[in-house]
TORGUSE-517217 format. One line per 3 residues: their letters; for each residue x, y, z of C-alpha. Coordinates in Angstrom, 3 decimals. Example, Ala and Ser with C-alpha at 12.3 -4.5 7.8 and 13.67 -1.06 7.14 Angstrom:
% TORGUSE-517217
as> 12.300/-4.500/7.800 | 13.670/-1.060/7.140
% end
This chain:
% TORGUSE-517217
msn> -0.040/-0.009/0.000 | 1.357/3.385/-1.035 | 1.896/5.824/1.756
elk> 1.672/8.944/-0.486 | -1.611/10.715/-1.028 | -2.434/11.661/-4.676
igq> -4.876/14.136/-6.149 | -8.127/12.362/-7.051 | -8.005/9.986/-4.151
vlw> -10.868/10.174/-1.550 | -10.308/10.255/2.189 | -13.140/9.259/4.620
lkv> -13.230/11.844/7.375 | -15.264/13.707/9.969 | -14.338/17.415/9.448
ryq> -15.393/20.793/10.386 | -17.224/21.870/7.241 | -17.852/25.280/8.650
idk> -16.062/27.186/11.298 | -18.463/26.114/13.912 | -20.042/22.945/12.410
vsd> -18.600/19.390/12.588 | -19.929/16.421/10.579 | -21.427/13.673/12.685
vkh> -20.345/10.947/10.369 | -17.415/10.313/8.031 | -17.945/11.801/4.509
pml> -15.805/11.309/1.405 | -13.299/14.107/0.805 | -11.757/14.256/-2.671
vad> -8.110/15.340/-2.494 | -7.913/18.483/-4.837 | -4.504/19.852/-4.079
iqd> -1.444/18.663/-2.360 | 1.236/21.229/-0.960 | 4.324/20.756/1.388
dyi> 2.412/21.424/4.590 | -1.345/21.036/3.789 | -3.834/19.319/1.529
evi> -7.021/20.721/0.054 | -10.033/18.550/-0.034 | -13.602/18.877/-1.653
aid> -16.526/17.621/0.353 | -18.535/14.911/-1.541 | -22.083/13.825/-0.718
kta> -24.361/11.250/-2.326 | -27.298/12.597/-4.526 | -29.646/9.791/-3.225
gkl> -32.595/11.648/-1.615 | -30.895/15.042/-2.363 | -31.324/15.504/-6.031
qnl> -32.603/19.040/-5.358 | -29.070/20.049/-4.276 | -27.905/19.645/-7.902
yyp> -29.831/22.914/-8.641 | -27.285/24.947/-6.757 | -24.537/26.279/-8.809
ynw> -21.866/25.365/-6.243 | -22.603/21.697/-6.371 | -21.010/19.569/-9.143
yid> -22.619/16.268/-10.234 | -20.310/13.106/-10.261 | -21.676/10.266/-12.137
stn> -20.493/6.965/-10.539 | -20.729/5.066/-13.760 | -19.402/5.613/-17.288
pce> -16.676/4.883/-16.407 | -17.501/2.929/-13.234 | -15.824/4.760/-10.376
kvl> -13.643/2.757/-7.864 | -13.626/5.663/-5.289 | -17.398/6.345/-5.202
sed> -20.045/3.653/-5.095 | -22.978/5.947/-5.973 | -23.785/9.171/-7.766
sya> -22.573/12.051/-5.828 | -21.924/15.798/-5.930 | -18.963/17.829/-4.957
qfn> -19.454/21.113/-2.933 | -17.558/23.997/-4.340 | -18.707/26.666/-1.758
tkl> -16.377/25.671/0.909 | -12.552/25.739/1.090 | -11.311/22.999/3.214
tie> -7.498/22.505/4.012 | -5.995/20.021/6.283 | -2.492/20.036/7.791
kfp> -0.507/17.506/5.817 | 0.701/14.527/7.921 | 1.729/10.823/7.097
elv> -1.185/9.197/8.905 | -3.764/10.824/6.575 | -3.351/7.896/4.137
kyr> -4.993/5.511/6.622 | -8.319/7.389/5.959 | -8.340/6.034/2.235
kte> -10.600/3.253/1.477 | -8.691/2.813/-1.723 | -5.615/3.894/-3.506
qll> -7.659/4.439/-6.755 | -8.327/7.850/-8.179 | -11.490/9.364/-9.482
shn> -11.417/8.754/-13.366 | -9.089/11.132/-15.153 | -11.616/13.129/-17.395
kle> -14.102/13.390/-14.375 | -11.345/14.678/-12.088 | -9.835/17.019/-14.584
ell> -13.327/18.557/-15.374 | -14.192/18.701/-11.725 | -11.019/20.506/-10.682
iny> -11.229/23.008/-13.383 | -14.725/23.883/-12.351 | -13.776/23.913/-8.679
kdy> -10.959/26.283/-9.244 | -13.130/28.515/-11.362 | -15.813/28.550/-8.742
qvn> -13.373/29.345/-5.908 | -11.873/32.301/-7.961 | -15.069/33.801/-9.274
nhi> -17.367/33.579/-6.303 | -17.261/34.806/-2.770 | -16.647/32.023/-0.267
kee> -18.084/32.891/2.995 | -15.738/33.278/5.835 | -17.285/30.599/7.877
riv> -16.824/28.206/4.967 | -12.967/28.678/4.928 | -11.774/25.984/7.235
ymt> -8.306/24.857/8.227 | -7.869/21.787/10.283 | -4.840/20.717/12.157
kye> -3.471/17.046/12.485 | -4.436/17.170/16.159 | -8.113/17.994/15.189
ilq> -8.350/15.448/12.445 | -6.968/12.770/14.747 | -9.297/13.774/17.622
lne> -12.411/13.703/15.377 | -11.649/10.588/13.475 | -10.282/8.124/16.164
% end
């Protein structure tokens, strides 16, 4: 098993998705960027029972088929209206369910649209979240 994270992999984590709101359960987090001291992730949620969320311009649909995805088992959407960064530390790899990546074309298109949304839209201050290693370990142990 590789001990390196890659852009396009999915981590399953409880995170603070707003400054003062913590998720109750682990959610898939798509690795969108990797720097020397932090990673940026995009929160993913399933569309089942939540199709109305696809009408919001900040949610990006991810088809789990065509091609069949190894990192997501059902149709989902990526949430672009939050900027989530996490301190980079070696143990983050243990939160992957698989080393697989989101398929190339879907990942490329998603990241282009994510970056475009982040640059051209105001991200509310309460939705810009940085989490430390200590906080991630505390929430996910």
